C-alpha positions as a printed NumPy array, in Angstrom:
array([[ -60.626,  -64.739, -139.049],
       [ -60.986,  -67.486, -136.436],
       [ -64.458,  -68.915, -135.733],
       [ -66.301,  -69.667, -132.496],
       [ -69.497,  -71.716, -132.245],
       [ -71.765,  -70.311, -129.512],
       [ -74.379,  -72.75 , -128.185],
       [ -77.117,  -70.71 , -126.516],
       [ -80.794,  -71.287, -125.783],
       [ -81.517,  -67.563, -125.496],
       [ -81.368,  -65.433, -128.627],
       [ -83.541,  -62.605, -130.015],
       [ -86.474,  -62.211, -130.253],
       [ -86.265,  -63.793, -126.785],
       [ -85.84 ,  -60.955, -124.299],
       [ -84.635,  -60.802, -120.717],
       [ -81.265,  -61.019, -119.058],
       [ -80.275,  -64.429, -120.454],
       [ -79.992,  -63.033, -123.979],
       [ -77.757,  -60.061, -123.313],
       [ -74.404,  -61.657, -122.52 ],
       [ -73.679,  -63.57 , -125.724],
       [ -75.687,  -61.267, -127.954],
       [ -73.271,  -58.504, -126.936],
       [ -70.159,  -60.686, -127.154],
       [ -71.152,  -61.757, -130.661],
       [ -71.713,  -58.111, -131.606],
       [ -68.077,  -57.172, -130.892],
       [ -66.117,  -60.396, -131.469],
       [ -65.239,  -59.525, -135.076],
       [ -63.383,  -56.465, -133.813],
       [ -60.977,  -58.827, -132.065],
       [ -60.464,  -61.374, -134.829],
       [ -63.265,  -63.844, -134.093],
       [ -66.298,  -64.692, -136.228],
       [ -69.295,  -65.873, -134.152],
       [ -71.506,  -68.736, -135.318],
       [ -74.684,  -69.015, -133.251],
       [ -76.499,  -72.281, -132.58 ],
       [ -79.933,  -71.782, -131.015],
       [ -83.429,  -73.349, -131.09 ],
       [ -85.786,  -72.512, -133.914],
       [ -88.867,  -72.606, -131.687],
       [ -87.899,  -71.881, -128.047],
       [ -90.297,  -71.071, -125.235],
       [ -90.363,  -67.261, -125.12 ],
       [ -90.996,  -65.631, -121.758],
       [ -90.393,  -62.044, -122.912],
       [ -90.631,  -61.149, -126.602],
       [ -88.226,  -58.331, -127.493],
       [ -87.447,  -57.997, -131.198],
       [ -85.719,  -54.657, -130.524],
       [ -82.643,  -56.686, -129.532],
       [ -82.243,  -57.908, -133.111],
       [ -80.508,  -54.63 , -133.938],
       [ -77.451,  -55.987, -132.101],
       [ -77.101,  -58.977, -134.427],
       [ -74.348,  -57.946, -136.814],
       [ -74.966,  -58.228, -140.546],
       [ -73.95 ,  -61.597, -142.04 ],
       [ -73.792,  -63.283, -138.632],
       [ -74.356,  -67.007, -139.122],
       [ -77.264,  -68.208, -136.984],
       [ -77.921,  -71.941, -137.186],
       [ -81.273,  -73.149, -135.849],
       [ -82.887,  -76.538, -135.313],
       [ -86.245,  -77.422, -133.803],
       [ -86.533,  -78.233, -130.127],
       [ -89.19 ,  -80.152, -128.197],
       [ -89.799,  -79.017, -124.652],
       [ -92.308,  -80.474, -122.148],
       [ -93.883,  -77.109, -121.412],
       [ -97.091,  -78.132, -123.215],
       [ -97.476,  -80.914, -120.64 ],
       [ -96.707,  -78.48 , -117.809],
       [ -99.304,  -76.033, -119.096],
       [-101.895,  -78.804, -119.406],
       [-101.278,  -79.966, -115.815],
       [-101.433,  -76.439, -114.371],
       [-104.378,  -75.284, -116.472],
       [-102.453,  -72.706, -118.465],
       [-103.35 ,  -71.943, -122.06 ],
       [-101.126,  -73.003, -124.935],
       [ -99.937,  -69.439, -125.602],
       [ -99.445,  -68.472, -121.951],
       [ -95.877,  -67.549, -121.03 ],
       [ -94.074,  -69.135, -118.104],
       [ -92.615,  -67.046, -115.319],
       [ -88.885,  -67.032, -114.653],
       [ -87.511,  -68.978, -111.702],
       [ -89.708,  -69.547, -108.675],
       [ -91.845,  -66.459, -108.942],
       [ -95.613,  -66.207, -108.763],
       [ -97.946,  -63.291, -109.284],
       [-100.545,  -64.869, -106.998],
       [-100.416,  -66.016, -103.397],
       [ -99.577,  -69.643, -102.8  ],
       [ -98.755,  -72.469, -105.188],
       [-101.376,  -75.022, -106.155],
       [-100.86 ,  -78.762, -105.759],
       [-100.711,  -79.207, -109.536],
       [ -98.001,  -76.546, -109.81 ],
       [ -95.985,  -78.242, -107.049],
       [ -96.441,  -81.607, -108.76 ],
       [ -95.359,  -80.237, -112.136],
       [ -92.23 ,  -78.674, -110.592],
       [ -91.37 ,  -81.994, -108.941],
       [ -91.833,  -83.888, -112.216],
       [ -89.831,  -81.334, -114.181],
       [ -87.035,  -81.305, -111.593],
       [ -86.676,  -85.066, -111.196],
       [ -87.382,  -86.375, -114.686],
       [ -86.016,  -83.669, -116.989],
       [ -82.366,  -83.497, -115.949],
       [ -80.617,  -81.102, -116.11 ],
       [ -83.582,  -79.093, -117.392],
       [ -86.528,  -79.038, -119.77 ],
       [ -84.214,  -78.722, -122.817],
       [ -82.717,  -82.183, -122.243],
       [ -84.439,  -83.589, -125.354],
       [ -82.435,  -81.192, -127.546],
       [ -79.061,  -82.613, -126.478],
       [ -78.734,  -85.76 , -128.611],
       [ -80.27 ,  -84.273, -131.805],
       [ -77.991,  -81.227, -131.442],
       [ -74.849,  -83.309, -130.949],
       [ -75.726,  -85.339, -134.043],
       [ -76.581,  -82.274, -136.136],
       [ -73.569,  -80.222, -135.047],
       [ -71.14 ,  -83.118, -135.531],
       [ -72.102,  -83.165, -139.208],
       [ -72.261,  -79.365, -139.453],
       [ -68.814,  -78.845, -137.936],
       [ -67.265,  -81.458, -140.194],
       [ -68.21 ,  -79.303, -143.175],
       [ -67.982,  -75.932, -141.394],
       [ -65.061,  -76.179, -138.937],
       [ -64.616,  -73.775, -136.024],
       [ -61.644,  -73.091, -133.772],
       [ -63.454,  -73.155, -130.457],
       [ -66.873,  -73.949, -128.955],
       [ -68.688,  -71.987, -126.249],
       [ -71.691,  -73.256, -124.315],
       [ -73.573,  -70.834, -122.094],
       [ -75.96 ,  -71.846, -119.346],
       [ -78.39 ,  -72.048, -117.819],
       [ -80.086,  -73.976, -119.242],
       [ -77.233,  -76.401, -118.573],
       [ -78.321,  -78.723, -121.381],
       [ -76.266,  -76.357, -123.547],
       [ -73.128,  -77.55 , -121.716],
       [ -74.077,  -81.175, -122.312],
       [ -74.356,  -80.516, -126.052],
       [ -70.83 ,  -79.087, -125.972],
       [ -69.615,  -82.03 , -123.87 ],
       [ -70.95 ,  -84.42 , -126.51 ],
       [ -69.136,  -82.5  , -129.244],
       [ -65.94 ,  -82.453, -127.182],
       [ -66.012,  -86.252, -126.953],
       [ -66.522,  -86.657, -130.688],
       [ -64.446,  -83.849, -132.2  ],
       [ -61.968,  -82.725, -129.515],
       [ -62.541,  -79.054, -130.385],
       [ -61.443,  -76.684, -127.575],
       [ -64.427,  -75.829, -125.386],
       [ -65.331,  -72.977, -123.014],
       [ -68.195,  -73.609, -120.565],
       [ -69.673,  -70.223, -119.639],
       [ -71.79 ,  -70.183, -116.473],
       [ -74.08 ,  -67.154, -116.253],
       [ -75.541,  -68.743, -113.114],
       [ -74.412,  -71.712, -111.027],
       [ -75.766,  -75.248, -111.469],
       [ -76.22 ,  -77.012, -108.123],
       [ -75.332,  -73.835, -106.213],
       [ -78.081,  -71.753, -107.818],
       [ -80.29 ,  -69.988, -105.285],
       [ -83.434,  -72.053, -105.976],
       [ -81.778,  -75.495, -106.129],
       [ -83.268,  -76.515, -102.768],
       [ -86.747,  -75.644, -104.052],
       [ -86.549,  -78.277, -106.789],
       [ -87.44 ,  -80.995, -104.255],
       [ -85.013,  -83.436, -105.836],
       [ -84.813,  -87.107, -104.959],
       [ -81.389,  -88.394, -103.897],
       [ -81.035,  -90.064, -107.293],
       [ -81.867,  -86.854, -109.181],
       [ -79.555,  -84.756, -106.993],
       [ -76.716,  -87.223, -107.603],
       [ -77.3  ,  -87.075, -111.353],
       [ -77.226,  -83.266, -111.368],
       [ -73.971,  -83.224, -109.417],
       [ -72.383,  -85.883, -111.629],
       [ -73.281,  -84.016, -114.825],
       [ -72.044,  -80.731, -113.346],
       [ -68.729,  -82.326, -112.356],
       [ -68.31 ,  -83.846, -115.835],
       [ -68.769,  -80.433, -117.455],
       [ -66.474,  -78.614, -115.032],
       [ -63.688,  -81.193, -115.41 ],
       [ -63.947,  -81.687, -119.17 ],
       [ -64.14 ,  -78.09 , -120.415],
       [ -60.843,  -76.545, -121.492],
       [ -61.874,  -73.44 , -119.598],
       [ -64.751,  -72.582, -117.285],
       [ -65.891,  -68.948, -117.287],
       [ -67.676,  -67.44 , -114.302],
       [ -69.434,  -64.083, -114.044],
       [ -68.24 ,  -63.533, -110.46 ],
       [ -65.208,  -64.18 , -108.284],
       [ -66.922,  -66.045, -105.455],
       [ -68.716,  -68.377, -107.863],
       [ -65.371,  -69.052, -109.569],
       [ -64.059,  -70.36 , -106.236],
       [ -67.09 ,  -72.656, -106.003],
       [ -66.412,  -74.134, -109.469],
       [ -62.799,  -74.862, -108.486],
       [ -64.002,  -76.656, -105.349],
       [ -66.283,  -78.752, -107.556],
       [ -63.449,  -79.857, -109.807],
       [ -62.922,  -77.185, -112.463],
       [ -59.223,  -77.032, -113.348],
       [ -59.137,  -73.61 , -114.929],
       [ -61.633,  -70.817, -114.221],
       [ -61.641,  -67.311, -115.69 ],
       [ -63.848,  -64.492, -114.392],
       [ -65.44 ,  -62.386, -117.118],
       [ -68.327,  -60.385, -115.699],
       [ -71.383,  -59.084, -117.469],
       [ -71.33 ,  -55.473, -118.565],
       [ -72.976,  -52.535, -120.317],
       [ -72.99 ,  -51.719, -124.01 ],
       [ -71.952,  -48.092, -124.71 ],
       [ -74.149,  -48.194, -127.823],
       [ -77.252,  -48.463, -125.629],
       [ -76.675,  -45.151, -123.885],
       [ -75.919,  -42.238, -126.27 ],
       [ -79.62 ,  -41.948, -127.118],
       [ -80.692,  -42.246, -123.486],
       [ -81.322,  -38.82 , -121.979],
       [ -79.852,  -39.144, -118.513],
       [ -82.034,  -36.443, -116.97 ],
       [ -83.818,  -36.654, -113.658],
       [ -87.322,  -35.265, -113.478],
       [ -87.355,  -31.845, -111.864],
       [ -90.232,  -32.642, -109.572],
       [ -90.471,  -35.745, -107.482],
       [ -88.007,  -38.243, -106.069],
       [ -87.933,  -41.494, -108.036],
       [ -86.533,  -44.842, -106.936],
       [ -86.413,  -47.338, -109.797],
       [ -85.743,  -51.074, -109.989],
       [ -85.68 ,  -52.929, -113.303],
       [ -85.534,  -56.657, -113.775],
       [ -87.493,  -59.412, -112.062],
       [ -87.937,  -59.487, -108.289],
       [ -88.604,  -62.896, -106.79 ],
       [ -89.402,  -63.641, -103.148],
       [ -85.717,  -63.906, -102.207],
       [ -85.1  ,  -60.357, -103.501],
       [ -88.084,  -58.84 , -101.724],
       [ -86.659,  -57.414,  -98.508],
       [ -88.933,  -56.246,  -95.706],
       [ -86.131,  -53.993,  -94.467],
       [ -86.476,  -51.866,  -97.631],
       [ -90.211,  -51.369,  -97.203],
       [ -89.848,  -50.671,  -93.483],
       [ -87.196,  -48.028,  -94.229],
       [ -89.455,  -46.391,  -96.842],
       [ -92.41 ,  -46.427,  -94.456],
       [ -90.454,  -44.87 ,  -91.597],
       [ -88.875,  -42.294,  -93.904],
       [ -92.168,  -40.94 ,  -95.264],
       [ -93.802,  -40.998,  -91.824],
       [ -91.024,  -38.765,  -90.51 ],
       [ -90.704,  -36.504,  -93.552],
       [ -93.764,  -35.065,  -95.292],
       [ -91.754,  -33.549,  -98.136],
       [ -90.312,  -36.944,  -99.081],
       [ -93.789,  -38.492,  -98.884],
       [ -95.207,  -35.901, -101.282],
       [ -92.458,  -36.374, -103.854],
       [ -91.562,  -40.075, -103.64 ],
       [ -92.399,  -42.556, -106.394],
       [ -91.109,  -46.141, -106.623],
       [ -91.027,  -47.834, -110.041],
       [ -90.736,  -51.576, -110.681],
       [ -89.915,  -52.46 , -114.296],
       [ -90.25 ,  -56.192, -114.849],
       [ -91.972,  -59.187, -113.278],
       [ -92.486,  -59.144, -109.514],
       [ -93.422,  -61.872, -107.073],
       [ -96.69 ,  -61.715, -105.166],
       [ -94.689,  -61.13 , -101.984],
       [ -93.776,  -57.668, -103.319],
       [ -97.46 ,  -56.785, -103.644],
       [ -98.017,  -58.062, -100.107],
       [ -95.197,  -55.884,  -98.756],
       [ -96.558,  -52.809, -100.515],
       [ -99.964,  -53.458,  -98.942],
       [ -98.471,  -54.212,  -95.511],
       [ -96.906,  -50.748,  -95.329],
       [ -99.772,  -48.93 ,  -97.123],
       [ -97.537,  -47.788,  -99.965],
       [ -99.888,  -48.477, -102.894],
       [-100.106,  -44.799, -103.858],
       [ -96.301,  -44.509, -104.107],
       [ -95.521,  -47.65 , -106.123],
       [ -95.968,  -48.161, -109.85 ],
       [ -95.67 ,  -51.727, -111.2  ],
       [ -94.808,  -51.273, -114.871],
       [ -94.092,  -54.861, -115.908],
       [ -91.7  ,  -55.981, -118.632],
       [ -90.498,  -53.328, -121.089],
       [ -88.271,  -53.713, -124.164],
       [ -84.658,  -53.142, -123.194],
       [ -84.319,  -49.608, -124.569],
       [ -87.594,  -48.474, -122.976],
       [ -86.487,  -49.891, -119.628],
       [ -83.255,  -47.891, -119.807],
       [ -85.094,  -44.713, -120.809],
       [ -87.46 ,  -45.086, -117.861],
       [ -84.633,  -45.81 , -115.414],
       [ -82.768,  -42.743, -116.693],
       [ -85.439,  -40.543, -115.117],
       [ -84.798,  -41.972, -111.662],
       [ -82.914,  -40.369, -108.799],
       [ -81.937,  -43.67 , -107.165],
       [ -81.545,  -47.14 , -108.693],
       [ -82.555,  -49.965, -106.39 ],
       [ -80.627,  -53.258, -106.517],
       [ -81.957,  -56.002, -104.209],
       [ -79.883,  -59.198, -104.111],
       [ -81.128,  -62.661, -103.225],
       [ -81.143,  -63.481,  -99.522],
       [ -79.733,  -66.94 , -100.232],
       [ -76.514,  -68.84 ,  -99.398],
       [ -74.889,  -68.003, -102.753],
       [ -75.419,  -64.223, -102.422],
       [ -71.691,  -63.456, -102.138],
       [ -71.233,  -64.266, -105.83 ],
       [ -74.432,  -62.716, -107.168],
       [ -73.759,  -59.819, -109.547],
       [ -77.02 ,  -59.023, -111.383],
       [ -76.411,  -58.131, -115.028],
       [ -78.381,  -54.938, -114.569],
       [ -75.822,  -53.538, -112.106],
       [ -73.556,  -52.671, -115.032],
       [ -76.308,  -50.791, -116.834],
       [ -76.993,  -49.019, -113.553],
       [ -73.324,  -47.976, -113.591],
       [ -73.659,  -46.617, -117.122],
       [ -76.739,  -44.603, -116.146],
       [ -74.569,  -42.923, -113.484],
       [ -77.225,  -42.853, -110.799],
       [ -76.603,  -43.549, -107.101],
       [ -77.272,  -47.23 , -106.429],
       [ -78.936,  -48.524, -103.283],
       [ -78.278,  -52.243, -102.898],
       [ -79.251,  -54.761, -100.232],
       [ -77.215,  -57.945,  -99.972],
       [ -73.819,  -59.184,  -98.808],
       [ -71.679,  -56.229,  -97.706],
       [ -68.545,  -58.298,  -98.414],
       [ -69.777,  -59.867, -101.665],
       [ -68.814,  -59.329, -105.289],
       [ -71.496,  -56.734, -106.042],
       [ -70.401,  -54.694, -103.002],
       [ -66.851,  -54.861, -104.356],
       [ -67.956,  -53.366, -107.688],
       [ -70.037,  -50.611, -106.078],
       [ -67.105,  -49.599, -103.888],
       [ -64.59 ,  -49.792, -106.73 ],
       [ -66.698,  -47.572, -108.995],
       [ -67.99 ,  -45.264, -106.23 ],
       [ -71.446,  -45.902, -107.632],
       [ -73.471,  -46.756, -104.568],
       [ -73.719,  -48.486, -101.227],
       [ -74.448,  -52.071, -100.147],
       [ -76.512,  -52.542,  -96.978],
       [ -77.003,  -55.862,  -95.236],
       [ -80.428,  -57.455,  -94.915],
       [ -81.083,  -55.958,  -91.455],
       [ -79.738,  -52.388,  -91.722],
       [ -83.014,  -50.478,  -91.763],
       [ -81.581,  -47.336,  -90.191],
       [ -78.7  ,  -47.177,  -92.652],
       [ -81.041,  -47.513,  -95.637],
       [ -83.401,  -44.87 ,  -94.295],
       [ -80.589,  -42.369,  -93.644],
       [ -78.996,  -43.008,  -97.053],
       [ -82.309,  -42.384,  -98.841],
       [ -82.851,  -39.151,  -96.931],
       [ -79.343,  -38.011,  -97.899],
       [ -80.077,  -38.901, -101.547],
       [ -83.26 ,  -36.842, -101.384],
       [ -81.389,  -33.81 , -100.029],
       [ -78.624,  -34.272, -102.622],
       [ -81.171,  -33.985, -105.424],
       [ -82.719,  -30.956, -103.786],
       [ -79.286,  -29.319, -103.559],
       [ -78.359,  -30.37 , -107.145],
       [ -75.508,  -32.604, -105.983],
       [ -74.223,  -34.755, -108.864],
       [ -73.284,  -38.388, -108.389],
       [ -69.654,  -39.348, -109.04 ],
       [ -68.755,  -42.702, -110.543],
       [ -65.442,  -43.952, -111.856],
       [ -63.592,  -46.908, -113.344],
       [ -66.639,  -48.247, -115.174],
       [ -65.   ,  -48.545, -118.624],
       [ -63.548,  -51.972, -117.735],
       [ -67.136,  -53.237, -117.585],
       [ -68.078,  -52.105, -121.089],
       [ -69.104,  -54.911, -123.444],
       [ -66.234,  -53.903, -125.741],
       [ -63.577,  -54.326, -123.028],
       [ -65.142,  -57.596, -121.885],
       [ -65.269,  -58.957, -125.433],
       [ -61.582,  -58.154, -125.806],
       [ -60.996,  -60.165, -122.633],
       [ -63.036,  -63.091, -123.982],
       [ -61.247,  -63.02 , -127.36 ],
       [ -57.884,  -63.034, -125.549],
       [ -59.044,  -66.089, -123.63 ],
       [ -59.964,  -67.839, -126.904],
       [ -56.537,  -67.047, -128.357],
       [ -54.811,  -68.378, -125.275],
       [ -56.786,  -71.648, -125.361],
       [ -56.125,  -72.477, -129.004],
       [ -52.434,  -71.674, -128.584],
       [ -52.123,  -74.004, -125.592],
       [ -52.202,  -77.765, -125.323],
       [ -55.82 ,  -79.057, -125.189],
       [ -57.302,  -80.025, -121.846],
       [ -55.977,  -83.445, -120.855],
       [ -58.743,  -84.026, -118.307],
       [ -60.895,  -87.13 , -118.426],
       [ -64.03 ,  -86.947, -120.556],
       [ -66.922,  -88.716, -118.909]])
């Protein structure tokens, strides 16, 4: 059986979306002739603790860990957080406004810790893995980011050992939606772009989770880009009772909602809908599972919807799915940012597997819209289509009342099993071809 070394910062008991992709690939790789070897930190910063995910780690999977030092203790000291406080994902705050110390700490982190706060793990990891791989050879290396320091570890190994390398981008680097919020100096911006270019040009294959982002990587210098999306694991759903509650009309969103995903048009449509229709008002409930930005709370207050909204917070993965399974509509807000055309949230595939009608707001010509149309699983509305959203929700309400079932099709291609087969085929193709002849920087 061939072996693949997977360099990933996120691994159980770390929870959240960053864990799912390579946890699921590693679960099924053996079925397609590949043995995964995981390299991950021994003591990472954990935002969401979810040990329930450990059930997906196959027996006898080799997990290699080394200690990492991250500057989060300094960040917490500057911002007044306690040692055991967790850090929010992205640029999301549960309170209004950002203090000067928080702005200062973001500026320091963005301009001095490049590409990210895991930069101090790069050199020790390259040294450790060079020795490890000499005694425990593998056929291919995968790095998955963000954090993009994982790619720089793989780049260092590529220079030393010339092992075929796949750089897997779950999110973009300099095209990520919050890049402009990092307040980078010209020098720091140049360094980010140089490192990104080195990775894109030196990897034997770049993997993107969406088609539009793949085009961006090619423009930035990637020679060979493969699109392998995220997906859903069939194993997660047999135990999930996919039954809607008899009474009520539930709209559910799970996953984090930052300011860029909080759309006033959604709240305005809800407000107008319940003001026009008493029956909807009496039955409607909106659930948010996961972290939400303060702007969401402000929007709820602005439209006097406090009695209709329940903010549940983070739940272990299985519990989140079980809660979402009771919904009548699954809400999927996309970021109102320049890179929205390529945004395909990982949760969209679990929404597909739950077989609920999906209401999404984003780019009507983007990659997520393409998937919704292809699978007949929902509708994408643009950021200004209040009337369309309102009408669609009213139709969904009447469909439940009239016991109309929701059709969906062609979702099997997005199962984790099918996607792992695609990834394993990519590995086979790479090791059977001539290694990348691109320049290593």
